[in-house]
C-alpha positions as CSV (number, residue, x, y, z in Angstrom):
1,M,34.2,-18.8,1.0
2,A,32.7,-16.9,-1.9
3,T,29.8,-14.5,-1.0
4,P,26.7,-14.7,-3.2
5,E,25.9,-11.8,-5.5
6,R,23.7,-9.6,-3.4
7,P,22.2,-6.3,-4.2
8,L,24.2,-3.3,-2.9
9,S,21.4,-0.8,-2.6
10,P,17.6,-0.9,-2.4
11,F,17.5,1.7,-5.2
12,M,18.7,-0.8,-7.8
13,L,15.5,-1.0,-9.8
14,G,15.0,-3.4,-12.6
15,S,15.9,-7.1,-12.4
16,T,17.0,-6.8,-8.7
17,Y,14.1,-4.8,-7.3
18,R,10.7,-3.8,-8.6
19,F,8.4,-1.1,-7.3
20,Q,5.6,-2.4,-5.1
21,L,2.5,-0.5,-4.1
22,T,3.8,0.3,-0.6
23,S,7.1,1.7,-1.9
24,T,5.4,3.7,-4.6
25,L,3.0,5.2,-2.2
26,S,5.8,6.0,0.2
27,L,7.7,7.8,-2.5
28,L,4.5,9.6,-3.6
29,H,3.9,10.8,0.0
30,R,7.3,12.4,0.0
31,V,6.8,14.1,-3.4
32,T,3.4,15.4,-2.4
33,G,4.9,16.8,0.8
34,I,7.3,18.8,-1.3
35,A,4.6,19.9,-3.6
36,L,2.5,21.1,-0.7
37,A,5.4,23.1,0.7
38,V,5.8,24.9,-2.7
39,G,2.0,25.4,-3.0
40,S,1.9,26.8,0.5
41,V,4.4,29.5,-0.5
42,V,2.2,30.4,-3.4
43,L,-0.9,30.5,-1.1
44,V,0.9,32.8,1.4
45,C,2.0,35.1,-1.5
46,W,-1.6,35.2,-2.7
47,L,-2.9,36.0,0.8
48,V,-0.3,38.7,1.6
49,S,-1.0,40.3,-1.8
50,A,-4.7,40.3,-1.0
51,A,-4.1,42.1,2.2
52,F,-1.4,44.6,1.2
53,L,-0.8,44.7,-2.6
54,P,-4.1,44.9,-4.6
55,E,-2.3,45.2,-8.0
56,H,-0.2,42.2,-7.3
57,F,-3.2,40.3,-6.0
58,A,-5.0,41.0,-9.3
59,Q,-2.0,39.7,-11.3
60,L,-1.6,36.6,-9.2
61,T,-5.3,35.9,-9.3
62,A,-5.3,36.2,-13.1
63,C,-2.2,33.8,-13.2
64,L,-4.0,31.3,-11.0
65,A,-7.1,31.5,-13.1
66,S,-5.2,30.7,-16.3
67,V,-5.1,27.2,-17.7
68,P,-1.6,26.5,-16.3
69,G,-2.7,28.1,-13.0
70,R,-5.8,25.9,-12.7
71,I,-3.8,22.8,-13.5
72,G,-1.4,23.8,-10.7
73,L,-4.3,24.3,-8.3
74,F,-5.8,21.0,-9.3
75,L,-2.5,19.2,-8.7
76,F,-2.1,21.1,-5.4
77,S,-5.5,19.9,-4.2
78,A,-4.8,16.3,-5.4
79,A,-1.5,16.4,-3.5
80,L,-3.3,17.7,-0.4
81,N,-6.0,15.0,-0.5
82,Y,-3.5,12.2,-1.1
83,H,-1.0,13.4,1.6
84,F,-3.8,13.9,4.1
85,L,-5.3,10.4,3.5
86,N,-1.9,8.7,3.4
87,G,-1.0,10.5,6.6
88,I,-4.0,9.0,8.3
89,R,-2.8,5.6,7.0
90,H,0.6,6.2,8.5
91,L,-1.0,7.2,11.9
92,M,-2.9,3.9,11.8
93,W,0.4,2.1,11.3
94,D,1.9,4.1,14.2
95,A,-0.9,2.8,16.3
96,G,0.0,-0.8,15.3
97,H,-2.8,-1.5,12.9
98,G,-2.7,-2.6,9.3
99,Y,0.8,-4.1,9.0
100,E,-0.4,-7.3,7.4
101,I,0.4,-7.4,3.7
102,P,-3.3,-7.7,2.6
103,K,-4.3,-4.8,4.8
104,A,-1.4,-2.7,3.8
105,Y,-2.3,-3.2,0.1
106,A,-6.0,-2.6,0.8
107,S,-5.4,0.6,2.7
108,G,-3.0,1.8,0.0
109,W,-5.5,1.3,-2.8
110,A,-8.2,2.9,-0.6
111,V,-6.0,6.0,-0.2
112,V,-5.4,6.2,-4.0
113,V,-9.1,5.8,-4.8
114,L,-10.4,8.1,-2.1
115,A,-7.8,10.8,-3.1
116,I,-9.0,10.7,-6.7
117,V,-12.7,10.8,-5.6
118,L,-12.2,13.6,-3.1
119,T,-10.3,15.7,-5.7
120,A,-13.0,15.1,-8.3
121,V,-15.8,16.0,-5.9
122,L,-13.9,19.1,-4.7
123,W,-13.4,20.3,-8.3
124,L,-16.9,19.6,-9.3
125,F,-18.1,21.6,-6.3
126,V,-15.7,24.5,-6.9
127,T,-16.4,24.8,-10.7
128,G,-20.1,24.0,-10.3
129,G,-19.6,21.1,-12.8
130,A,-18.3,23.4,-15.5
131,A,-14.8,23.0,-16.9
């Protein structure tokens, strides 16, 4: 008996599989977790230098105030907002709520929209509306 052609791996994207919102958000949750770990190391370095190394603190502060540094801080805050909100979504799933496909998609889009809004509000508050 011949076996039908079946996919060998769920990572075969293209004609066999396509990204869905839930799989994309799951992947993004993992990526933002890694970004938060890296950003936390930078934050700890900044805090330690503030406490013990004033000259390094000034250099690191200048680096973070530069355009690439501000972009990095923006991305860190966006990752933090997304990861936090998606973590709440996962806690709701752990409690047994929101498994239905329409609810899973609605909560996924809510996380994306709220993360964007919270990041924008945070940066408007931090910068006082100036770029």
